[in-house]
Structure formats: C-alpha cells, structure tokens
N, C-alpha and C positions, 0 to 999 in steps of 0.2 A: 376458553379451557372448560366452561360449564357444559358446552356441547360434548367435548370429549368424555367428560364424566358421565353424562347422561347416556352416551352410547356403551360405555364401559358397564353401567349399571344394567343396561337393557341386556347386554350379552350375558352378565353374570346371572341374571334372573332366568335366562332361558336355560342354563346350566342347572341352576338350583330346582327348576320345575322338573327337569328330566331325572334328577337325583332325588326328588321328593323331599327337597329341604325347604324349610320355611324361612329360615334366616341363616346367615353366616357371619362369624365374629372374626375380624382381621385385627391381629394385634401388631405392635411395633417390632417384634422380635424376630430372630432367625432360629435355627435349630440349636443354637447355643445360647439362648437367652440374652443375646448381646443388646446393649443400649444403642449402639450404632451399628448398622448392618450393612453387608455388601449390597450392591444394587439387586442382586437376584431376589432378595427377600424383603423388599420394599413394597409389599403387596398393599399395606394399609394406605400408603401414599399413592400407589397406582390407582386404587379404586375410589379414593376420596378427594385427591389432590392436595391434601394437607401434608406438608413436608416437615413438620417438628419431629423431634427425636422421641417424643412420647405422646401416645393416643392409642386409642381402640376405635376401629370403625366397625358399625353393625348395619347389616343390610338384610331387610326382609323383602317379600315381595311387593311391598306397596310403600315402604318408608325407609328411612336411612338416618343415622345419627352416629355423632363422633364425640367421644370422651377424651378430654385432655386435662392437664393441670394449668395453675394459674400463670405459668411462664408463658403459655402459648394462647390465652384467652384472645387477646387482640389479633395475632397473627391468624389464628384459626378462624376467627369470624370473617376476616378478610378473604382468606383462601376458599372457605366454603360458601361464600356469598355467591347466590344464583344457582347453586346446586340444590339437590334434595336433602343433603345433609343438615340435620339440625345439630347445633353445638350443645354439647353438655359439659358444664363447667364442674370438674372434680372438687369435691370438699366445699361446695357452695350450697348453702340451705335450699332444700327444694329440689336438688337435682337428684333423679332416680339412679340407682344402680343399673348396670347392664340388664341383669336378670329381672329387675322391677319393670324396666321399660319392655323388655320382650314379653313379660307376663301380661303387660296391657296390650301390646300389639298384636299378640297371638292368641288373646283369650277366646275369640271365637273360632279358632281352629282346631279341629278334632285331632288328637295324636300329633300335635306339632313336633317337629324335629329341627334341631338348631345344629349347625356344622362348626366344628372347629378343627383346623389341621393339627394333627397331634405331633407333627414335626416342627412345629413353629410355636406351639404353646407348651409351657413347662407343666410338670405333673401337678404341682399345686394349684395352679390356675384352671386346669382342666377339672380336677377333682371337686374344687371350690365352686366352679360353674355348674357341674353336674347336680351338686347338693342344692344350690341356689334354684336352680330351674325346676328341679323336682318340686320345690316348695311353691313354685309359680304355677301350679296346675299340673304338674306331672310331665312337664315338657322334657323330651329326650334329647341328649347330646350324642352326635355322631362325630367321630374324631379320626376316621380313616381316609379322608377325601380332602384334595387340594383342588379347588375350582380353578385357581390361578394356572394350573398346568394346562387347562384347556382354553380359558378366555384371554390370557396374556400371551399373545402371539408372538411378540418380539421380546419375551422375557430374557434378560441378561443371563449368561452361564455363571458357574461357580468361577471366581476368579482363579487364574492358574500362575500368578506371579510367584518368582522363586523367594524361598525364605533365606535368611542370612543368619550367621552366627553372632550373637551378642558377646563381645569379647570379655574374658574373665576380669580383665582391669575395671569394667564397669559393671559387670554382674555381681562380682565379689564371692561367689559360690559356685562351684561345680554343679552341673544339672544331676549328675550321679549322687552327689551329696544331697541335694534338695529332694530328689526321689526317696533316699534313705530316710530323711526326716518325714516325709509324707507316710512311709510305711509305718514308722514309729507311732505317728499319730493315729493311723488306721488300727493299730494293734491296741492302743489305749481306749478305742471305741469298739473293740471286738469285731473288727471288720478285716477281711482278708485281702480287699483291694478295692479299687474304685474307678469310675469313669469320670475323668475330667472333662468337662464340656465348655466351660467358659473359656473363650479364646484368649484373653489375657492371662488366664491360669495356665493354660498350655504354654504359652509363649514364655511366661516367667520361669516355669518349672524346667524347660529345656534349654533356657538362655538362647531363644531363637527370637527373631523378629521377622515381620512382612509388611506387605503393602495391601492387603486384600480390602481393608476397611479404611474408608476416607478419613485421615487424620490420626487414626489409631494404628500403631505399628504391629498389628497381629496378622494371623493367617488362619484359614478355614482348616480345621482339623479336630480331632478328638485324641486324647491320650488315654490309654486303658492300662492301669497298674495293677499287678497282682503281687504275691509274696516274693517271686523271684524274676518276673519278667515286666517290661513295659513296652508297649506297642503305640506308635503314633500312626493314626489313621489320617491319611493325607494323600491328595492326588499326586501321583509320581512326578508330574510336570514341575512341581514346586520343589522337588528336592534334588539339588546338585550332588555329584559324587563326593564332593567336599563336605556338604552336609550329612550326606549318609554315612561316611567314614567317621565323621564327628559323633554322630547318634550311637553307631556301633561302639565306639570307644566309652560312651556314657551308658552303656548297657540298655539302649533303646532300640527296638525294631521298628520296621516300617511296614504298612500295609495300606492298600487303597482306601480312600475316604469312604466309598460306598459300601465297604465290608465291615463297617463298625457293628451293624446289628448281627452279622455273622459271627464276628468277635465275642459279642456279648453272649450269644448262644453256645459258643464253644468254650466260654470262660471256665478255667479249670478248678477254681477254688469253691469252698463250701458257701460263702456268702460274699455280698459286694455292696459297698456304700454308694449310694445314689443321693445326692442333693436334690430334693423334689423341687426347689425353687430355681434349679440350674438346668437340670435334665428335662429334655423335652419328654412329653407324654409317651410318645411311640416307643422310645427307646427304654423309658422306664418300664413299659409293659414286656418289651422283649427280654430285659434283664431279670424279670421276675421269675424266670425259670429257675432261679437260685433264691435263697432267702435274701432279702434287701434290708440293709441297715439303712433306714431312712433318716439321714442326719446332714446337718450343714457341712458343706465341703471344708476340710481343714486348710486349703491351700490359700484362700484369700487372707486369712489372718496372718499366715506366714509371709505372704507377699507385701502385707501391709507394713510390716516392721522392716525398716530398712537397714541393710548391713553398713558397715563403715565406707565400703567402696561406693555404695549407692549414695549415701549421704554426701560424701566428697564430690560425687558426680553432680548432685543437685547444686551444691555451692558453685561449682564451676560453670554449670548451665545457667544459674541465675546470674552470674557475674556477666556473661556474654549477652544474656538477654537485656540485663540493665544497661550495659553499653549501648545496645540498638535502641533502647527505649529512650535514653538520653539524646541520642542523636535525633530521634523522631520528634520528641517534645520540643526541642530546641528549634527544630524546622517548622513545627506546625502552626504556630501562631502567625508568624510573618507570612507564611504561604496562604493562610486563610484571609489575612488582611489584604494580599496582593490579589485575591480572587481566583476562581476557577477550580477550587477544591470541593470534592464532594465526598460522601460517606465511602463510596467504593475506592475513589482515587487515594484516599489517605490509608485505606486498608491496604492498597497495593504498596504504598511507600512503605509502611511499617514491615510488611512481609519481605520487602526488598532488602531493607537494612538487617533484618534478623538474618536473611540468607547469606549475607556477607560473613556471618560469624562462622568460626570453625565448629565442625560437627552438626551443623544445622542439617535437619532431615525433612522437616515439613511444620506446618502449622499444627497445633494440637486440638484445635477445633475452628469451626468457622467464625471468623471475627465478628463481634457484634459492635458496630460502630452507628450508633443511634444519636443523631442530632436533634436537639430541641424535643418536640413531641415524641420522635421515634425513640428517644431514651426510655420513654415509659413503657415500650414493649419490651417485655423482660428478656426474651430470646429473640430480639429483632435481628434479621439479617437482610441487608440491603441487597436489592436486585435491580436490574436496569430500569425497572417499572417503578421502584420506590425510591431510588436513589435521588438525594436531594443535595443541593449545595450548601456548604458551610457558610456561615456568616460570622462576622466579628462581634457576636453578642451571644449570650445564653450558654447552655452546657452542652458538651459533647461526652457522651458515656460511650467508653472504649474497653471492651472486655476482649482480651486476647491471649495467645499463648502459642508456644513453640516446641517442637519436638526436636531436642538435641540427643545425639547418641548417649550422652552420659546423664540426661535428665529431661523431664517434661515441666513446662512453666505454664502458669495460669495467673493473670493479673487483670484487675479492673482499676482504671482511674476515670474520675469524672473531671473533665477539663473545661474551665471557663474560657471562652473564646473571645470574650468581651464584657460589656457591662451586664451585671446581674440584678434581678430583682431582690427585694428583702425576703421574699418567699423562697427563692432559690438558694439564698445564702442560709437561711434557717434550716431548710431540708438538708442541705449539705452539712451542716454542722452537726445535725442529729444523727445522721449516718456515720459521719466520722466518730462521734462519742460512742456509737455502739461498736465500731470496728475496734477502737482503742481499748474499751473496756474488756473485749474478749481477749485481746492481745495481753493485757495486763493480768489476767486471771492466773491464779496458782490453785492447783486442785489435787485432791486426794487421789492417789492410785486406785484404779478400779471405777472411777467416775466416767459416765458416758456423756456424750455430746448433748443429749437432751436436757441434762443437769445443767449445762453451761449456757445453752441457747439464750436463756432470758438476758444474760449480760449485754447481748447485741441489740436487744429489743426493748430494754426497760425505759430508756429515755423517750423513745418513740411511743410506747404504750401509754406513758403519762399525758400524751396529747391525743390519744385515741388513734395512732397511726400504726401501721403494720405492713409487713411484707410477707407473702404466702410461700415463697420459696425457702429452701433450706439455707442455713447460714454457712455451712462448711461441708465439704466432702474431701476424702483421700485423693492424692495425686500419684500416678504411677510413675515408675523409674524408667523412663523412655517406655512408657506404655500408655494405657488409656488415662485420659485426664480426669475422669470421673473414676474412682476406686473405693471400694468398701473393705471391710464391712462397716467401719465406723462412719458416722456422720454427726454434724451438729445441726440440729433442727428441732421444731417444736414436738413433731410426733415422736413417739416413744421409739428410741433406738438404743437397745440394751447393750451393743457392743462397746467395751470399754475404751478409752483412749490410752494409749501405751507408748512408753519411750521408744523413740525411732520411727514413729508414724508421721506421715506428712498430712496436713489438713489445711483447706482454705478458710479464710475469714472474710465473709463477703455479704455483709447486711446491705439493705437498699431500700429506697422509698420510691415510689412510682406515682405521678400524678397524671392520670390518662389526659391526653391532649394538650399537656404542657410540657412536661420533661420528667427525666428520671435520674437517679444518683445512685450509684453503687461503688463501693471501694473494697478492694480485694487484695489482700497478700497471701501467699502460700507460706505456711508456718510448718517448723519442725517441733514435735514434742520431745522434751528433754527433762532430765531430773531437775528438781528445784532444791529439795532438801529432804533430809529424813530426821523425824522427831520421835518423841515417846508416842505419838499418835500415828505414826506410819511414814510411809514414803509420799512425798508430794512433787508433782510435775508442773512444768510451765511451758509455755510457747516461745520459741524463738523465730523471728522472721527470717525466711529464706529469700524473699523477693526484694530486689535492689532497685528501687525507684522512688523518686520523690512523690510525696502526696501534696497536691496544690494547696497552698495556705491561703491564697487570695480570697477564696470564698468564705473562709471561716469568720464566724461572729465569736470573737475571743471571749467576750463575756459569758458566753454559753458553754465554754469549755471548763471543767474542773482543773484545778492546779496539776493534779496527777496526769491528766490527758495531755497538758501542755509539756510536761516533763517527758512524757513518752515520745511525743512527736519530736521534740528537739533531739532527744536521744537517738531515735530512729533515723532521723535526717543526718546526724553526725555520723553514724555507722554507714548509712549509704554513700555519704561523700567520701569517707575513708577508704571504702572498698572499691569505688568506682573512679575516683579522681586520678590514680596512677595510669589509668589505661585511656585516658582522654586526652585531647589536644588542649592547648592553652585556652581557646575560645570555648570549648565544651566545658572545660573545668571551671571557668569564670561563670558560665550559665548555671552550672550544677551548684556551685558555691552560693550564688543567690538564691536559687531554688530551695536549697537546704539550711539557709540562715535560721537562727533562733527566732521565734516569736514569743 
C-alpha cells in the first residue's frame, strides 16, 4: 500500500505545482459535513491510506501529516507506517495544530497558498483556518479547487440508490408537520428559511431513508425550506414515482442535486439561516447574496427528542436485538473452546443472527471485535491481515449494533473467554462501576452531558486511569448511530439533556498491548420527579443484554452498584425470556442471576 500512497502523493504534487499550491488539506467530510461519507468523498482515505472515520490529512510539496483522535492512534500508526505521513495525535500535549504545522513547513515559502476544497469543508472550519494561517505568516487559503477531480482517476460516482418512505407508524409525525415545526423555529430566530445540509436531518425531516452511506440509512440530498415552499435537491434516479407523489402530498418539490447552488441564488426570501458548522463553505458563499442568519440548525435538537412512536420502536428493536445477542453469547464460548473462531468469524455469526430478526436492515456500524491486545485499539476493525483466532482465555471486546426499520441499536460487551488475570478483573470492575454510576444518575433539567461525565470516570481517576473518547452520544431512530447535538464527554458540550433523548453510556479503559474493556448500553432520558427545586430527569436502559458478572471483583462494587446490576438483570430476563426457547431461557437465567 505504501507504494500506492507514494504514487498518489506524487500525482497530487504535480497538480499542486501547476495550480501554485504549497499545501492541501483533506478533511474526512463530504458536502454535507457527514461523519460517515459515501465512497466518492473519501479523499482523505484515498490520499493517506488511513480509513478511520475522523481525521485530517495535510500534504505539502515535501511533507505530509495526518491528525486524528485517540480512538485511532494505534490504527492510524499502523496504517500510515511506511508512508510519508507523520501521525499527529489530537489533544496530546506537544501536538501542533494544522495551522501551526503549516506555519513551520511553509516558513521559507514566499506568498504561500494552502488549498481547501470549499465543497467538503464547512464554513466554520474554512474561516477558522483562514484566520489561523493569516497568523502564521500571512498564508493564503484557496477554496475553489478540488485536486481529486484530476488525480483520482477511478473516483466513485455519487450513489444513485433509490430512497424509500419511512412509514408513519415508525416515524410518528408527518413530514409536513415537521416542516411546519421547522418554520416556526425559524420565525423565532427571525429567519425566513434555511438550507438543511446534514443527510440525517434531511432524512428525518422528510421521513425518507436510503442506502447511500455504509451503515447509515441516509441519501445524498439537500433540503431548501422557505416560508411557503420546500425543495429536495436530489438526483432524479433516486426518486420513484411513489416517493415523488408522497413528497408532493407533503408539500415538497424535487429538483436536481446539482442545482442546489442555483436554488440558493434564486431563493425568494429576504434572509436565510445557514448553520456554519453544517453548511459547506462554497454554498455558504453562494447563499450570501441574501442576508445570512448564521445560527445552529434547529433540526438536530428536534430530531434528538424522540416521539412516542419512535420510543416504542426503540423498545421493539432492542428486544429483537437482545434476542439475537442471547443466541450469540450462548453460542460463543463453546464455539471458542471448540476452536476455529476468529474476530471476523464471530462478527459474521452475530450479523447473521441479527439478520434473522424482523425489520433488520443492516448493521449500524462496522463491528469492533477486538480480542486480547486488539481490544485496546479503541476503534479496531478486523481485516484479513489482522484477524486473529480467539482462545479460551482473556477478554473479547465486542462493540456492535444494528439498523432495524423501527430503531437503531448500539451495544458493547466485554466478554471473558476463559481465565482472567487479576489486572483484567480489576480494570473490568472499574469500567463497570463507571457505567453503573452514570446509569444511576438523577439530574436537574437543563444539565448537559459535560456535567455528568465525571460520574463515569471518578473511580478510574482515583487510580490515575482515564479514557480519551466521549462517554456517550445520541442514537438515531433508524438513522445514524452517532447523533447530536447532546453528548456526554469531558470537553464542554452545552447542549442540555432532555426528556425523550437517547444517549449511550460507554466508559472504557485500554491497556496498550494487553487488552481493553468497554461496557455500553443505550439509554432513554425520562422524567424522575418534580420538586420545589425543579424538574429532575433520569436514565432508563433500552439495551437488553446481560453484563457478564464473571470478571467482577465484588468487593470493589458499592452496594448501590450491586443493587442496580441485579435490578437491570432482572429486567433483561423478564423482557427476553418469553421470546426464547427453554435452553436459551435457562442460559439467560444463569447469566442474570443475582450477585
């Protein structure tokens, strides 16, 4: 692979030389600021070889570097090995910013120019880079050129898969009513309309789903809303007569995807709301022919609060997912003891069991099945080159999820496959304590995830241990497995946690070269009580799957933590047992017995 990357860098630099560019920045995003993108826009992966979901590659005429976060430090180091790319570890002391690094690399270049494709970088990131590079010696940013259009000769086309209607029984609210709510929110912000860029926001608003992005049931399109009209910009091949008629009935017109810039130029209202963190820089500039209300989109906050139909869908999806997981876990240890199982084979087994369940559509992300030392690679994904056999000892970290038409699941279990060391048991217990303390939390309405994050880390911090990823993220309703605006993490995230939101609880600890532990449930935020001091909320688990008790050091758990675990396991058994055969039921009864 390193020879391929070397040739791509050579070809890129030839184009950069012709265009008088001294560096080019490749983000992980697409024109919709997506976390997971269609193959057409995987330019950062193409130029660097690194395939993680987050990262930025930067290439100068004589050097190259890639910035990514702690989830991918080990994977990126492996994938970049042998190439020109230097790994830059985000949030690690001593790591320069992209602008600082470019300032050093280009300090001897007169009139240096850095390229950023304005179609795949959002407005905020481009404006911030312009300011930062100006401070690094007056470096100029050019944003109207895409070198990949020239050097990526077999570049994939924009996907043309058909979209489908999400039935009202699962969506719970008509698209026309959602658009009316968006318009009401826009009026409160003194905006006449908006461009909806995020693919999951478009899909949620219109009650449509697609298959353009791996594991995410979304489709490539924009939605332009004004005071009286709404237009979906989408390639015509993707829209059947049924979907077109449906959209007409919801008050939505259809226009070609490539005409979105034209639509912005012809936009009839006085002003338009654009979210600078979602809208690509090129379209932001096109739309600025009208006064722009630069403000966060109101759609994510609406989408994050689930209605009763969506909540019912989650419960049904989690039930089916739990049934598949029980069948899998009951099979796993005997299969490992019999030999012949690998990280990839058990992934295939779990996916097959999920696929047997009604309304299964796909997995919700690529399964992380990390055995032993691979479990310490936070976002490890087994490949034929890295796939290793499972042995009846140590830990398997299994992070997986499914897309059902009525809900999206996301669960992690760390599974002992045989004898464990005292260190493994202690680390497992610390992670479990953090998981339970967050689930036990009762919190005041208006609190944000940042204020709760310490609950998952406190026991670890006492021992000088920590994890660098977030503790929790929202989960879509048959949509993206990562959903905002709320999160639970150390970094300041002001978005409040609200009744009806889903959020994960997934603390972990990772000992490089040894093993990793993570335990994750998806939770629903629900009312707790109202007192003279206000309204309080709590977490209710949606995930239905036993948490292995074998590795626990009981003396390290607080009494309230034991009570919670026993209560959770009682609930899991009561929900799943009626849907299992007698042998499965007996297995689950043993796995959920009181400790």
